C-alpha positions in Angstrom: -8.0 -30.4 105.2 -4.5 -29.1 105.2 -3.2 -27.7 101.9 0.4 -27.3 101.2 1.6 -23.8 100.1 2.8 -23.7 96.6 6.3 -22.5 96.0 6.6 -19.7 93.6 8.4 -20.6 90.4 10.9 -18.3 88.9 10.2 -17.2 85.4 12.6 -18.7 82.9 13.9 -16.1 80.4 16.2 -16.4 77.5 18.7 -13.6 77.0 18.4 -12.8 73.3 20.9 -10.0 73.4 23.9 -12.3 73.8 22.6 -14.5 71.0 22.4 -11.5 68.7 25.9 -10.6 69.7 27.2 -14.0 68.7 25.3 -13.9 65.5 26.9 -10.6 64.5 30.3 -11.9 65.4 29.8 -14.8 63.1 28.5 -12.6 60.4 31.6 -10.3 60.6 33.9 -13.3 60.7 32.5 -14.8 57.5 32.5 -11.4 55.8 36.1 -10.8 56.6 37.3 -14.3 55.7 35.3 -14.8 52.6 36.9 -14.2 49.2 35.5 -11.4 47.1 36.2 -10.4 43.6 38.1 -7.2 43.5 36.0 -4.2 42.6 36.6 -3.1 39.0 38.5 -6.2 38.0 38.4 -7.0 34.3 38.1 -10.4 32.7 40.7 -10.0 30.0 41.0 -12.4 27.2 44.8 -12.4 26.8 46.5 -14.2 23.9 47.9 -17.7 24.6 51.6 -18.5 24.6 53.5 -21.7 25.1 56.8 -20.0 25.9 55.7 -17.4 28.4 56.7 -17.8 32.0 55.0 -16.5 35.1 56.3 -13.2 36.5 59.1 -13.7 39.1 58.5 -13.0 42.8 58.7 -9.4 43.7 58.5 -8.3 40.0 55.0 -6.7 40.5 56.3 -4.5 43.4 57.5 -1.9 40.9 55.3 -2.5 37.9 53.1 -0.2 36.0 50.1 -1.9 34.4 48.8 -0.7 31.0 45.6 -2.5 29.8 44.0 -2.2 26.4 40.6 -3.9 25.9 39.0 -5.0 22.6 36.5 -2.2 23.1 39.3 0.4 23.0 39.4 1.1 26.7 42.8 2.1 27.9 43.6 1.6 31.6 46.7 2.8 33.5 47.0 1.1 36.8 43.3 0.5 36.8 42.3 4.0 35.9 40.7 4.7 32.5 42.6 7.3 30.4 42.8 8.4 26.8 45.8 7.7 24.5 46.7 11.3 24.4 47.1 11.3 28.3 49.2 8.2 28.4 52.6 9.7 27.7 52.3 12.4 30.3 51.1 10.0 33.0 53.8 7.5 32.2 56.4 10.2 32.4 55.2 11.1 35.9 55.2 7.5 37.0 58.7 7.1 35.6 60.1 10.1 37.4 58.5 8.9 40.7 59.9 5.4 40.4 62.8 5.1 37.8 63.3 1.4 38.3 59.6 0.4 37.6 58.7 -1.7 34.6 55.7 -1.7 32.4 53.4 -4.7 32.0 51.3 -4.3 28.8 48.2 -6.4 28.7 46.3 -6.2 25.5 43.3 -8.6 24.8 43.7 -11.1 21.9 41.3 -9.1 19.6 43.1 -5.8 19.9 44.5 -4.3 16.7 48.2 -4.9 16.2 48.7 -1.2 15.4 47.3 -0.2 18.8 49.8 -2.5 20.6 52.7 -1.0 18.6 51.5 2.5 19.4 51.5 1.6 23.1 55.0 0.1 22.9 56.3 3.3 21.1 54.9 5.5 23.9 56.5 3.3 26.6 59.9 3.4 24.7 59.7 7.2 24.3 59.2 7.6 28.1 62.2 5.4 28.7 61.1 2.6 31.0 63.8 0.0 31.5 61.6 -3.0 30.7 58.3 -3.9 29.1 56.4 -7.1 29.6 53.6 -8.5 27.5 50.8 -10.1 29.4 49.7 -13.5 28.1 47.9 -16.6 29.2 50.2 -19.6 29.8 49.2 -22.5 27.6 50.6 -26.0 28.3 53.0 -27.2 25.6 51.5 -29.4 23.0 47.9 -28.2 23.5 45.9 -27.3 20.4 45.9 -23.7 19.4 42.7 -21.7 19.2 41.6 -20.7 15.7 
């Protein structure tokens, strides 16, 4: 009997390294293109206004943001400060950028006296303009109690 010689088969292998590279590239792509909430962003409950208008384009380029929460936290451009430090910090910001304006965002439940106190400090420093942050409510909608 004559037997045929068997041909040796090559081992089939799957290159896993290239698959892992593609997986990491996809992961990086989705991480960079996904939307994330900004770190430290507050959910402010601003008062409603029917007559307020959105800020114009480019108006935020030279804007100092002062936020007062219902809990009494005062933030200047995202950094927590005390009321006694506000005037000095605003004076420094005013001297660094004389044309900048102040955007005051106070939550709906903040005491009126605290808002007036903030406005007085901003006027003393001498900023050319002060804006009050509100939520825009469509005309004719019912007011909240």
